[in-house]
N, C-alpha and C positions, 0 to 999 in steps of 0.2 A: 504493499499500500504505500502511499503518499506518505512523505517525512514529514512529522509535526514541526510547525515552526513558532516559536514563542508569539504571543498576541501582544504583551506588555513586556519591557524589560525595565527591572527598577533598579537603579543604582543610589548610591547612599553612603552605606557601609564603607568603612576604609579598610577593613580585615575581613577574615574569612567569614562566612554566614555558616550558622550552626543549626538553626532550626527555624521552620516556618509553617505556620498554620494559619488557614481560612479564618476569620472571625464571623461576626453576624453583626449586621447584614453579610452577605455574600462579596458585597464589593470591596469589603476589608480585609486585608492581610496583616500580619504581625511576623517580623523576623527578628531574631537575636544573632550576635554578632562576638566575635573576638574582640572588636573594637570597645568592648563594654558599654554597649548601645541595645535598645529594644527600639525597632523602628514600626510605627503603624502606617500603612500604605493605603491609599485609595485608588482603586483601579479605574475606575471612573476618570481619574485625572493622572494615572499613571504617576502619581507622587506620594511623596513622604508627605503626612499628615501631622505627625508627631513623633518626638524623640524623647525615651525615657531612659535617664542615665541613673549610672549604678555604680555601686564601686568593688564590683568584680563581673566575671563573665556569665551570662545566663547561657548554660549549656542546653537548657530545653524550655520551651514557652508553649502554653497551652490557652486557647479562649473558652469562656462559658458558653455553653450552649444558648444561653439567654442573651447573650451580650453584655456591652458594655463593661465588663470585667475580665480580665486574665490573669493568669499565674506564670512565675517564672522560677525555675531551678539553679541555684547559683553556685560558685566556685567558692563563696564564702561561707558554705554549709547552709546559707538560708533558704527557704521559700518564701516569696512575694507575693501579695496581691495587689494588683492594679483598676484603677479604673481608666477608663478610655480617656478621661477629661482629665487628668492628675498627672504631671511628669514624674512624680514621686509614689512611693508604695503607700497603699492606704494600710497595708497589715503585711509585718515582718515576723516569719514564724521559723525558730530556732530551737534546734535538737539533735541534727544530725551533727556527728562529728567529723566527717571529710566532705568532699564536694557533693551537693547535690546535683545529679546528672539530668533527670528527667521528672516532669509532672505532668499529672493528668487530672481533669476535672470529674468528681463523681457525676453520673446521670442525675442525681439532684440538684446537683449545683452549688451544695452547701458546704461539699467537703471537696478536698483536693489529695490525691495521691502522690508521694516522691519517693523516688529511689535514689539510692547514695553509693559512694565508694565505700561506705561504713557496712555494706552488706545489708542494710533495713530498706523497708519499706516504710514509711510513715503514712498514716492518715490524718489530715489535719481539718479540724472544724473551724470553718471559717469565720463565723460568727464570733467565735471565743479567741480565733488566732492559737490555738493551742493542740498540741498532737493528742489525737482521739484514741490511737491504736498504733502499735508499734509490731510488725511483723519482722522477726530477727534471724539471722542464723543462715543466710543465703550463703551459698558456695562460693560467692566472689561478688564483686561490686555489681550493683543492680544498673543497668545500661538501657532498658525499656521498661514500660507499663501500660496495661491497657484493662480497663473496666469491662464487665460483661453488660450486656442491653440492660438487665433486670438489677444491675449495680452491687448484685450479691457477691460477686468474685472479682478479683483481679489477678491480674497475670503479671508476672515478674520476670523478664528477660536478663540474663547476667552475662557476665564477663566470659564466663568458661562454657557458655553455649546450653545450659540449661534453663527452662522456661518453668517457673514455680508459680502454681495456681493457690490462691488463698481465698479460704470462706470467711468474708467480711463480718457478719453477725458474729459466727463463733469464734471468729480468730486464730482458728486452725488451719494448716496446709493440706492441702486436698490431694494434690497430685505434683509430680515431677517429670517434665516432657524432657526425655534424654536423645540426644542424636546429632545437635550441631556440633562442630569444632570449630569453637570459635565463638566469639560473643553474638549475643542475639540482639539486634539492633531495632528491631521492630516486631511488634504483635498486632494482631487484630482479630477480634471473635466476629463468627458468622451473625447476621442478624437476628437469628433465633438463640443464639447461644451455645448451640450444640457443638461447635467446632472451632478451634483456635489455629489461625495462621501465624507462622513466625519466619522471621528473616534473617539471616546471619550473614557474619563474614567469610563464611565458607562457600558463599555462592549458590546457597541451596534457600529453598523457600518451602515449607514444610508445614501441613495442614494435619492437624489432631482431632480425631473423633472424642469429645469429652463424655 
């Protein structure tokens, strides 16, 4: 088929871009960079609409499904909640003892999960800006996260190639998916939650029946 071409090219970061996510509404995109900024892009104008400064590198960023808010995972070990309108963080959540690598909004939007080099996943209550649950003892740093559609399960990809599934209400480990040779960089549940897809640096995508 024809080779896809970019319809919009967004320039403004001065160093490597690490993470990108569509916001809400769909004409909004957020990106984080080694240049220690997060940028809000308006696709209708193909231009940067806002810049959010920080004191570290945001390794990962995620947008609330309801819009207005986004969260970032930082090299200074914090997870920060922002509103689109303010250049500084609304909430700063501290608890990891090493870099926070990734962050994802829970489907109910009142919680986010973060994964860290400290080999833990933390669930944060955004209303209180406090850790609501800690899922410890992963075999390696946590590199990626995904919630199931019903919000009852979180999957954590790790640097060593394992994907660990957690029952959030019970706070217990459900299963470990073994197979990748190297870090799991991305995960995604199917729409009905019956399968999990994982992507690894070993050049494979694997689909697991749950």
